[in-house]
Rosetta silent file (secondary structure, phi, psi, omega in degrees, C-alpha in Angstrom):
SEQUENCE: MKFKVLFTILNIVLFSAFLVVFFLPVVVISREYFIEFWRGNWFLAVFFAGSIILVNTIFIRNWTVLTALEREDWPALAQHLEKQVLYRNKTGKRYVRLLFESLVLLGDFTALDKLATFLKSANRVRYRQTVRGFAGAAVLSGNFRRVRVFCTDTLNEGHLDAGTADWLSLYRSLARYLDPESAGAASDLAPLAREAPDPMVAALSAFLCSVILGKQDSPHCSVPREVLESSVQSARERLYASFTPVKWRTYLAEASKELEIVILGKLPGQASAWLFPEQGF
SCORE:     score description
SCORE:     0.000 S_00000001
   1 L     0.000  139.027  179.900    0.000    0.000    0.000 S_00000001
   2 L   -67.521  142.470 -175.763    1.258    3.470   -0.848 S_00000001
   3 H   -64.739  -35.575  179.706    2.374    5.442    2.166 S_00000001
   4 H   -65.793  -38.966  177.480    0.337    8.510    1.212 S_00000001
   5 H   -65.729  -44.212  178.235   -2.822    6.392    1.002 S_00000001
   6 H   -61.059  -41.703  178.179   -2.010    4.771    4.351 S_00000001
   7 H   -59.608  -45.214 -179.528   -1.393    8.209    5.860 S_00000001
   8 H   -65.843  -43.631 -178.874   -4.792    9.447    4.611 S_00000001
   9 H   -63.318  -43.576  179.398   -6.647    6.331    5.793 S_00000001
  10 H   -61.138  -42.130  178.614   -5.150    6.520    9.288 S_00000001
  11 H   -64.897  -41.301  179.069   -6.155   10.159    9.619 S_00000001
  12 H   -63.007  -44.352 -179.826   -9.691    9.431    8.424 S_00000001
  13 H   -62.635  -46.059 -178.051  -10.037    6.534   10.873 S_00000001
  14 H   -66.567  -43.655  179.000   -8.702    8.540   13.817 S_00000001
  15 H   -65.487  -41.032  179.659  -10.811   11.622   13.069 S_00000001
  16 H   -63.651  -44.500  178.844  -13.932    9.491   12.514 S_00000001
  17 H   -61.977  -40.520  179.249  -13.383    7.615   15.774 S_00000001
  18 H   -63.596  -44.603 -178.743  -12.865   10.902   17.595 S_00000001
  19 H   -65.007  -39.877  178.997  -16.063   12.432   16.172 S_00000001
  20 H   -62.078  -48.990 -179.555  -18.101    9.319   17.027 S_00000001
  21 H   -65.333  -38.093 -175.753  -16.862    9.269   20.621 S_00000001
  22 H   -65.588  -43.756 -174.428  -17.167   13.037   20.941 S_00000001
  23 H   -97.982   -0.050 -179.016  -20.809   13.300   19.839 S_00000001
  24 H   -59.082  -42.269  178.762  -22.064    9.939   21.124 S_00000001
  25 H   -59.926  -32.955  179.505  -23.387   11.379   24.430 S_00000001
  26 H   -68.197  -45.646 -175.871  -25.522   13.883   22.488 S_00000001
  27 H   -69.919  -42.452 -173.117  -27.045   11.232   20.234 S_00000001
  28 H   -81.604  -40.883 -173.253  -27.585    8.574   22.901 S_00000001
  29 L  -115.830  -86.783 -177.438  -28.597   10.634   25.950 S_00000001
  30 L  -163.764  167.001  178.422  -28.911   14.447   25.861 S_00000001
  31 H   -67.435  -35.749 -179.719  -27.043   17.684   25.323 S_00000001
  32 H   -62.857  -42.491 -179.788  -26.962   18.348   29.057 S_00000001
  33 H   -68.977  -27.500  178.867  -25.267   15.038   29.721 S_00000001
  34 H   -55.492  -46.061 -179.294  -22.814   15.767   26.871 S_00000001
  35 H   -66.063  -45.001 -179.676  -21.233   18.591   28.904 S_00000001
  36 H   -63.504  -38.999 -179.407  -21.124   16.530   32.082 S_00000001
  37 H   -60.987  -46.602 -175.952  -19.645   13.567   30.236 S_00000001
  38 H   -76.699  -20.077  172.333  -16.735   15.533   28.807 S_00000001
  39 H   -66.779  -37.208 -178.514  -16.044   17.245   32.109 S_00000001
  40 H   -90.652  -13.892 -176.311  -15.427   13.847   33.639 S_00000001
  41 L  -129.310   34.885 -179.072  -13.789   12.215   30.616 S_00000001
  42 H   -59.472  -26.605 -177.760  -11.693   15.004   29.120 S_00000001
  43 H   -63.377  -24.690  176.668   -8.700   12.650   28.992 S_00000001
  44 H   -65.024  -40.739  177.610  -10.382   10.806   26.082 S_00000001
  45 H   -64.203  -41.039  177.755  -10.213   13.947   23.989 S_00000001
  46 H   -62.860  -40.316 -179.879   -6.568   14.392   24.960 S_00000001
  47 H   -61.881  -48.382 -178.963   -5.878   10.765   24.002 S_00000001
  48 H   -65.638  -42.803  178.940   -7.428   11.104   20.548 S_00000001
  49 H   -62.077  -42.465  178.290   -5.792   14.461   19.908 S_00000001
  50 H   -63.569  -39.223  179.454   -2.435   13.058   21.011 S_00000001
  51 H   -64.383  -43.104  179.351   -2.863   10.013   18.766 S_00000001
  52 H   -63.904  -44.632  179.648   -3.649   12.164   15.747 S_00000001
  53 H   -63.957  -42.016 -178.593   -0.692   14.449   16.425 S_00000001
  54 H   -62.969  -47.915 -179.451    1.642   11.479   16.989 S_00000001
  55 H   -60.394  -45.762 -179.321    0.662    9.700   13.769 S_00000001
  56 H   -66.459  -37.327  178.677    1.029   12.851   11.703 S_00000001
  57 H   -63.850  -44.150  179.535    4.353   13.715   13.334 S_00000001
  58 H   -60.621  -46.516 -179.090    5.776   10.260   12.582 S_00000001
  59 H   -65.611  -44.399 -177.218    4.728   10.420    8.949 S_00000001
  60 H   -65.521  -42.881 -179.052    5.906   13.995    8.413 S_00000001
  61 H   -64.987  -28.436 -177.113    9.299   13.419   10.065 S_00000001
  62 L  -110.082   18.791 -174.281    9.888   10.333    7.913 S_00000001
  63 H   -60.482  -43.717 -179.086    8.237   11.562    4.733 S_00000001
  64 H   -63.077  -44.219  179.414   11.452   11.666    2.682 S_00000001
  65 H   -64.353  -46.409 -178.129   12.456    8.157    3.757 S_00000001
  66 H   -63.740  -40.348  178.954    8.975    6.726    3.162 S_00000001
  67 H   -64.460  -43.440  179.218    8.708    8.351   -0.262 S_00000001
  68 H   -64.792  -40.550  177.737   12.108    7.006   -1.334 S_00000001
  69 H   -64.690  -41.375 -179.809   11.222    3.511   -0.097 S_00000001
  70 H   -62.064  -39.160 -179.147    7.890    3.619   -1.897 S_00000001
  71 H   -86.993   -5.946 -173.351    9.594    4.578   -5.166 S_00000001
  72 L    54.731   40.300  179.048   12.552    2.244   -4.517 S_00000001
  73 L   -91.835   80.752 -174.242   14.744    5.269   -5.140 S_00000001
  74 H   -65.232  -38.468  176.697   17.857    3.934   -3.413 S_00000001
  75 H   -59.977  -43.697  179.311   20.196    6.788   -4.438 S_00000001
  76 H   -65.624  -40.264  179.014   17.820    9.379   -2.967 S_00000001
  77 H   -63.577  -45.906 -179.393   17.341    7.282    0.170 S_00000001
  78 H   -63.639  -41.406 -179.916   21.088    6.818    0.641 S_00000001
  79 H   -62.788  -44.199  179.546   21.776   10.513    0.084 S_00000001
  80 H   -64.768  -45.320 -177.300   19.157   11.553    2.629 S_00000001
  81 H   -69.955  -32.048  175.693   20.281    9.023    5.230 S_00000001
  82 H   -61.174  -40.409  177.412   23.949    9.920    4.792 S_00000001
  83 H   -63.109  -43.070 -177.699   23.065   13.490    5.748 S_00000001
  84 H   -67.452  -42.996 -174.367   21.138   12.289    8.786 S_00000001
  85 H   -82.614  -52.175 -171.311   23.763    9.813   10.002 S_00000001
  86 H   -79.591  -31.988 -173.933   27.110   11.296    8.978 S_00000001
  87 H  -108.585  -25.005  176.940   26.405   14.999    9.324 S_00000001
  88 L  -107.320    2.457  174.286   23.615   15.205   11.895 S_00000001
  89 L    57.901   36.438  175.897   24.955   12.308   13.958 S_00000001
  90 L   -91.107   90.551 -173.661   21.622   10.446   13.999 S_00000001
  91 L  -103.585   32.297  174.698   22.999    6.982   14.691 S_00000001
  92 L   -62.871  155.972 -174.705   19.779    5.274   15.718 S_00000001
  93 H   -58.945  -41.200 -177.260   19.509    1.618   14.770 S_00000001
  94 H   -66.710  -44.939  179.434   16.815    2.201   12.139 S_00000001
  95 H   -60.686  -48.496 -176.982   18.685    5.017   10.385 S_00000001
  96 H   -64.143  -42.952 -178.537   21.968    3.102   10.311 S_00000001
  97 H   -63.770  -44.696  179.106   20.355   -0.129    9.129 S_00000001
  98 H   -62.729  -41.780  178.937   18.466    1.587    6.306 S_00000001
  99 H   -64.078  -45.535  179.105   21.589    3.427    5.196 S_00000001
 100 H   -57.588  -48.633 -176.282   23.644    0.234    5.282 S_00000001
 101 H   -66.328  -39.415  179.574   21.091   -1.705    3.231 S_00000001
 102 H   -66.172  -37.675  178.868   20.631    1.050    0.647 S_00000001
 103 H   -68.934  -36.402  176.103   24.409    1.337    0.147 S_00000001
 104 H   -64.982  -43.895  179.157   24.717   -2.436   -0.304 S_00000001
 105 H   -62.028  -33.538  178.009   21.909   -2.386   -2.881 S_00000001
 106 H   -80.831  -15.064 -175.771   23.733    0.415   -4.703 S_00000001
 107 L    68.883   28.065 -178.471   27.055   -1.414   -4.455 S_00000001
 108 L   -90.968   82.052 -174.559   28.634    1.746   -3.036 S_00000001
 109 H   -74.466  -25.612  175.520   31.465    0.124   -1.100 S_00000001
 110 H   -64.997  -44.386  178.092   33.354    3.398   -0.694 S_00000001
 111 H   -66.380  -34.037  176.661   30.385    4.895    1.141 S_00000001
 112 H   -64.785  -40.384  176.010   30.111    1.724    3.247 S_00000001
 113 H   -62.009  -40.326  179.440   33.744    2.119    4.295 S_00000001
 114 H   -63.831  -42.002  178.698   33.003    5.725    5.194 S_00000001
 115 H   -64.301  -43.114  179.708   29.999    4.665    7.274 S_00000001
 116 H   -61.899  -44.137  179.580   32.031    1.991    9.079 S_00000001
 117 H   -63.207  -41.230 -179.493   34.801    4.462    9.904 S_00000001
 118 H   -64.874  -48.228 -178.471   32.291    7.020   11.161 S_00000001
 119 H   -64.602  -34.150 -179.270   30.408    4.578   13.395 S_00000001
 120 H   -61.407  -31.629  179.811   33.630    3.194   14.796 S_00000001
 121 H   -96.632  -30.627 -172.973   34.461    6.621   16.205 S_00000001
 122 H   -93.645  -32.285 -176.178   30.976    8.044   16.814 S_00000001
 123 L  -153.682   90.049 -175.435   28.977    5.078   18.133 S_00000001
 124 H   -63.772  -34.449  179.294   30.886    1.923   19.010 S_00000001
 125 H   -62.772  -48.419  179.843   27.734    0.056   20.034 S_00000001
 126 H   -65.439  -34.568  177.471   26.087    0.659   16.669 S_00000001
 127 H   -61.371  -47.031 -179.108   29.353   -0.210   14.923 S_00000001
 128 H   -66.197  -30.840  177.746   29.524   -3.589   16.639 S_00000001
 129 H   -70.164  -25.063 -174.813   25.866   -4.220   15.770 S_00000001
 130 H  -106.858   -6.958 -170.679   26.595   -3.560   12.079 S_00000001
 131 H   -63.122  -32.836  176.515   30.127   -4.947   11.771 S_00000001
 132 H   -61.239  -40.637  178.061   28.939   -8.327   10.500 S_00000001
 133 H   -65.579  -39.772  178.077   27.196   -6.546    7.652 S_00000001
 134 H   -61.249  -41.711  179.411   30.298   -4.515    6.830 S_00000001
 135 H   -64.956  -42.489  178.408   32.349   -7.718    6.602 S_00000001
 136 H   -63.482  -40.569  178.011   29.747   -9.355    4.367 S_00000001
 137 H   -64.394  -35.971  177.852   29.636   -6.315    2.097 S_00000001
 138 H   -64.265  -38.489  174.864   33.427   -6.415    1.833 S_00000001
 139 H   -61.175  -43.655 -179.911   33.187  -10.037    0.637 S_00000001
 140 H   -61.609  -32.507 -178.941   30.619   -8.911   -1.931 S_00000001
 141 H   -69.903  -20.159 -179.988   33.011   -6.217   -3.183 S_00000001
 142 L    86.408    1.559  178.014   35.564   -8.877   -4.112 S_00000001
 143 L   -89.350   80.051 -170.212   38.393   -7.218   -2.184 S_00000001
 144 H   -69.552  -32.054  177.118   39.306  -10.377   -0.308 S_00000001
 145 H   -63.645  -41.666  179.188   42.530   -9.071    1.171 S_00000001
 146 H   -64.322  -37.076  177.761   40.628   -6.197    2.729 S_00000001
 147 H   -59.357  -46.773 -178.549   38.081   -8.672    4.146 S_00000001
 148 H   -62.201  -44.074 -179.444   40.841  -10.633    5.857 S_00000001
 149 H   -65.754  -45.264 -178.435   42.442   -7.509    7.299 S_00000001
 150 H   -61.310  -48.544 -177.913   39.104   -6.040    8.413 S_00000001
 151 H   -65.902  -42.266 -179.838   37.913   -9.235   10.101 S_00000001
 152 H   -63.885  -46.000  179.872   41.261   -9.918   11.775 S_00000001
 153 H   -62.180  -42.759 -178.511   41.574   -6.364   13.107 S_00000001
 154 H   -67.195  -40.900  177.605   37.993   -6.368   14.387 S_00000001
 155 H   -64.669  -38.092  179.674   38.393   -9.751   16.070 S_00000001
 156 H   -68.504  -28.538  178.698   41.624   -8.607   17.711 S_00000001
 157 H   -69.465  -27.485  178.751   39.880   -5.512   19.093 S_00000001
 158 L    75.885 -160.168  179.566   37.451   -7.757   20.972 S_00000001
 159 L    63.508   27.384  178.080   34.210   -6.590   22.652 S_00000001
 160 L  -109.530  147.965  172.668   32.135   -8.693   20.236 S_00000001
 161 L   -72.556  160.586 -173.199   29.427  -11.166   21.108 S_00000001
 162 H   -60.477  -38.230 -179.266   30.221  -14.787   20.267 S_00000001
 163 H   -63.617  -44.769  178.547   27.825  -14.917   17.324 S_00000001
 164 H   -64.046  -41.862  178.809   29.353  -11.880   15.619 S_00000001
 165 H   -60.290  -40.554  178.517   32.867  -13.212   16.216 S_00000001
 166 H   -64.108  -42.240  179.387   31.912  -16.509   14.564 S_00000001
 167 H   -64.808  -39.833  177.762   30.499  -14.728   11.525 S_00000001
 168 H   -64.329  -39.338  176.337   33.639  -12.618   11.158 S_00000001
 169 H   -63.101  -38.926  178.169   35.762  -15.766   11.339 S_00000001
 170 H   -65.091  -45.841  179.199   33.559  -17.317    8.655 S_00000001
 171 H   -61.832  -39.233  179.017   33.869  -14.274    6.392 S_00000001
 172 H   -63.109  -44.885  179.498   37.642  -14.277    6.865 S_00000001
 173 H   -67.615  -35.645  177.846   37.889  -17.945    5.911 S_00000001
 174 H   -64.651  -39.967  177.180   35.532  -17.395    2.971 S_00000001
 175 H   -62.960  -39.960  176.513   37.761  -14.562    1.748 S_00000001
 176 H   -63.943  -41.869 -177.760   40.765  -16.877    1.971 S_00000001
 177 H   -65.711  -39.784 -176.277   38.889  -19.595    0.112 S_00000001
 178 H   -80.633  -19.546 -177.204   37.763  -17.280   -2.706 S_00000001
 179 L   -87.226  115.318 -179.036   41.130  -15.559   -3.115 S_00000001
 180 L   -64.855  -16.617 -179.162   43.365  -17.543   -5.505 S_00000001
 181 L   -96.396    4.676 -177.976   46.416  -15.905   -3.937 S_00000001
 182 L  -116.629  172.942 -178.987   45.509  -16.956   -0.406 S_00000001
 183 L  -155.377  174.795  171.906   45.451  -20.224    1.522 S_00000001
 184 L    81.852   23.944 -178.374   44.626  -21.779    4.877 S_00000001
 185 L   -61.195  -31.298 -175.282   40.845  -21.329    4.951 S_00000001
 186 H   -65.306  -19.520 -179.029   40.401  -24.541    6.936 S_00000001
 187 H   -60.948  -36.508  175.275   42.115  -23.042    9.987 S_00000001
 188 H   -87.477  -38.126 -171.573   38.959  -21.053   10.740 S_00000001
 189 H   -66.341  -41.001 -175.842   36.441  -23.395    9.140 S_00000001
 190 H   -60.695  -51.104  178.613   37.234  -26.548   11.122 S_00000001
 191 H   -65.802  -31.889  177.245   36.617  -25.095   14.613 S_00000001
 192 H   -65.716  -42.329  178.764   33.520  -23.256   13.374 S_00000001
 193 H   -61.961  -37.779 -177.916   32.081  -26.485   11.995 S_00000001
 194 H   -76.002  -36.859 -163.901   32.726  -28.244   15.301 S_00000001
 195 H  -123.704  -20.374 -173.571   31.659  -25.555   17.748 S_00000001
 196 L   -60.081  125.807  179.738   29.729  -22.617   16.237 S_00000001
 197 L   -74.320  -24.340  179.592   26.257  -22.436   17.854 S_00000001
 198 L   -71.128  120.797 -176.823   24.775  -20.544   14.891 S_00000001
 199 H   -58.286  -38.716 -178.493   23.282  -23.217   12.570 S_00000001
 200 H   -68.358  -41.217  177.293   24.078  -21.268    9.402 S_00000001
 201 H   -61.662  -45.355  179.846   27.699  -20.702   10.406 S_00000001
 202 H   -62.334  -43.964 -178.250   28.086  -24.394   11.251 S_00000001
 203 H   -66.362  -46.218 -179.758   26.465  -25.518    7.988 S_00000001
 204 H   -63.818  -41.889 -179.425   28.465  -23.154    5.776 S_00000001
 205 H   -64.596  -45.464  179.810   31.721  -24.021    7.531 S_00000001
 206 H   -64.656  -40.369  178.721   31.133  -27.762    7.277 S_00000001
 207 H   -61.377  -46.698  179.244   30.131  -27.466    3.617 S_00000001
 208 H   -65.056  -36.313  175.109   33.301  -25.541    2.746 S_00000001
 209 H   -60.621  -41.799 -179.685   35.363  -28.076    4.703 S_00000001
 210 H   -66.755  -36.028  176.798   33.818  -30.859    2.629 S_00000001
 211 H   -64.131  -44.019  178.497   34.627  -28.971   -0.583 S_00000001
 212 H   -61.976  -40.892  178.833   38.246  -28.582    0.541 S_00000001
 213 H   -63.228  -29.696 -177.913   38.390  -32.293    1.371 S_00000001
 214 L   -76.947   -6.618 -179.217   37.171  -33.090   -2.128 S_00000001
 215 L  -110.155  127.513  178.570   40.178  -31.409   -3.720 S_00000001
 216 L   -71.271  135.569  176.239   43.543  -33.110   -3.752 S_00000001
 217 L    55.536   39.598  178.065   46.404  -30.988   -2.396 S_00000001
 218 L   -67.105  134.133  177.740   44.138  -28.011   -1.716 S_00000001
 219 L   -66.661  -13.373 -178.434   46.095  -24.978   -0.441 S_00000001
 220 L   -90.187   -6.737 -179.929   43.255  -24.399    2.008 S_00000001
 221 L   -82.484   72.786 -173.619   43.723  -27.744    3.771 S_00000001
 222 L   -89.130    2.998  174.419   45.810  -26.150    6.509 S_00000001
 223 L  -127.684  160.030  179.460   44.838  -28.732    9.132 S_00000001
 224 L   -55.255  144.278 -176.914   45.130  -32.536    8.969 S_00000001
 225 H   -59.698  -35.506  179.770   42.497  -34.162    6.777 S_00000001
 226 H   -66.145  -29.746  176.405   41.260  -36.312    9.650 S_00000001
 227 H   -68.975  -42.850  177.033   40.583  -33.120   11.638 S_00000001
 228 H   -62.046  -44.646 -179.379   38.556  -31.722    8.746 S_00000001
 229 H   -61.476  -42.609  179.371   36.653  -34.988    8.385 S_00000001
 230 H   -69.049  -32.467  178.039   35.796  -35.104   12.087 S_00000001
 231 H   -67.330  -42.424  177.262   34.743  -31.439   11.984 S_00000001
 232 H   -62.136  -45.070 -179.990   32.391  -32.108    9.087 S_00000001
 233 H   -63.596  -40.515  179.055   30.937  -35.120   10.879 S_00000001
 234 H   -62.607  -42.773  179.192   30.514  -33.146   14.091 S_00000001
 235 H   -63.251  -44.607  178.890   28.635  -30.377   12.270 S_00000001
 236 H   -58.350  -47.411 -178.034   26.336  -32.873   10.581 S_00000001
 237 H   -62.069  -42.131 -179.426   25.525  -34.587   13.876 S_00000001
 238 H   -65.689  -42.643 -177.415   24.810  -31.288   15.637 S_00000001
 239 H   -71.874  -39.752  178.522   22.595  -30.016   12.831 S_00000001
 240 H   -66.186  -27.217  178.441   20.717  -33.299   12.369 S_00000001
 241 H   -71.258  -22.825 -175.846   20.008  -33.324   16.104 S_00000001
 242 H  -108.861  -22.533 -172.112   18.232  -29.963   15.812 S_00000001
 243 L  -130.167  132.698  162.317   16.773  -29.897   12.303 S_00000001
 244 L   -89.343  167.705  176.648   14.640  -32.089   10.125 S_00000001
 245 H   -55.630  -38.857 -179.628   14.628  -31.197    6.417 S_00000001
 246 H   -66.378  -45.229  178.963   11.321  -29.356    6.888 S_00000001
 247 H   -63.214  -38.505  179.787   12.604  -27.376    9.868 S_00000001
 248 H   -66.839  -39.514  178.187   15.778  -26.517    7.992 S_00000001
 249 H   -61.330  -42.038  177.293   13.822  -25.266    4.984 S_00000001
 250 H   -63.974  -44.031  178.726   11.799  -23.014    7.286 S_00000001
 251 H   -61.231  -44.202 -179.292   14.965  -21.821    9.001 S_00000001
 252 H   -63.561  -41.556  179.351   16.652  -21.108    5.662 S_00000001
 253 H   -62.804  -40.570  179.329   13.651  -19.147    4.391 S_00000001
 254 H   -69.946  -43.662 -179.228   13.631  -17.002    7.534 S_00000001
 255 H   -64.642  -31.713 -176.529   17.400  -16.498    7.531 S_00000001
 256 L   -71.221   -6.511  174.900   17.346  -15.512    3.853 S_00000001
 257 L   -76.596  -18.240 -179.980   15.385  -12.380    4.740 S_00000001
 258 L   -82.835  135.425 -177.976   18.568  -10.953    6.252 S_00000001
 259 H   -62.105  -32.245  179.720   20.758   -8.997    3.863 S_00000001
 260 H   -62.594  -29.288  176.580   23.865  -10.611    5.359 S_00000001
 261 H   -81.268  -39.245  177.697   22.589  -13.984    4.090 S_00000001
 262 H   -58.720  -38.261  179.850   21.516  -12.570    0.726 S_00000001
 263 L   -55.976  -31.807 -176.469   25.069  -11.261    0.292 S_00000001
 264 L   -75.906   -3.654  174.716   26.337  -14.858    0.332 S_00000001
 265 L    64.059 -127.899 -175.868   24.462  -15.607   -2.886 S_00000001
 266 L   -80.730  -10.417 -172.378   24.047  -19.302   -3.691 S_00000001
 267 H   -57.673  -46.370  178.105   26.274  -20.522   -0.866 S_00000001
 268 H   -60.030  -38.042  177.457   23.498  -21.066    1.757 S_00000001
 269 H   -67.042  -39.342  178.186   21.472  -23.024   -0.802 S_00000001
 270 H   -65.300  -41.551  177.987   24.481  -25.124   -1.771 S_00000001
 271 H   -64.347  -37.515  178.827   25.224  -25.868    1.877 S_00000001
 272 H   -66.277  -41.502  178.432   21.575  -26.838    2.405 S_00000001
 273 H   -65.377  -34.361  176.594   21.641  -29.182   -0.601 S_00000001
 274 H   -69.787  -38.868 -177.274   24.808  -30.777    0.760 S_00000001
 275 H   -71.697  -41.578  179.322   23.279  -31.153    4.235 S_00000001
 276 L  -126.309   78.199 -170.276   19.972  -32.608    2.990 S_00000001
 277 L   -64.545  -18.513 -176.735   20.793  -33.966   -0.485 S_00000001
 278 L   -94.365    2.764 -170.344   17.366  -35.510   -1.128 S_00000001
 279 L   -99.145   -5.205  175.806   15.334  -32.365   -0.476 S_00000001
 280 L    68.892   40.974  177.588   15.946  -30.400   -3.676 S_00000001
 281 L   -69.831    0.000    0.000   17.270  -27.178   -2.172 S_00000001
């Protein structure tokens, strides 16, 4: 539904409800009781007036954002949000998330680097909440060396929750795997496959380990093959204990709504097909 239509409908509903409640005592009882009623229930009028003002304020304050989203005008949305975040220091979660997603959709990796640098100095909490996305976007850019440096530096800084740390380790190993000039991806992948509590991290890590095992003399086989094999088996056992094929399909569909998963392209689907080969993922 168009935002302008929704805005109009909400106002009509609120005004209509207010008028019905306001004049109901006159219609049902009498004019004399109307005055007495509103003397004792004036807070209802305040409530309706406040609701109308609140709804209109929310729409008006976000009109530019809503219009850009409605038109799918990502350049205009990114430009507006950059002003709000970078120059007016509005680092609320919604603003930052929308800006991040619009820049990824535009493929503007320079602006993403600028946003990451700004948040790192201006709002460390918001930076840590978004750092997984920055790492994923760096993978998408194809600058695999930068991914490795970014993930390693961020992991060394600490102050990350375990889930974010696991994702950064996965992105670092993925960058090593995709970079023909790099090696040693299994060093991160094997422990993630064995221990990562996040099902997607465990599945992706185990899948990549199995791919490495399938290649003779792979430069990424930086741990003994028996360690990789046991890591793959451990991941399978953990995932099979928690997921049936149906549950995994539901989980994958829900996870795929996140841009960080979309960034990975076909990889989650390939890992799912490897995990449940008879299910046609």
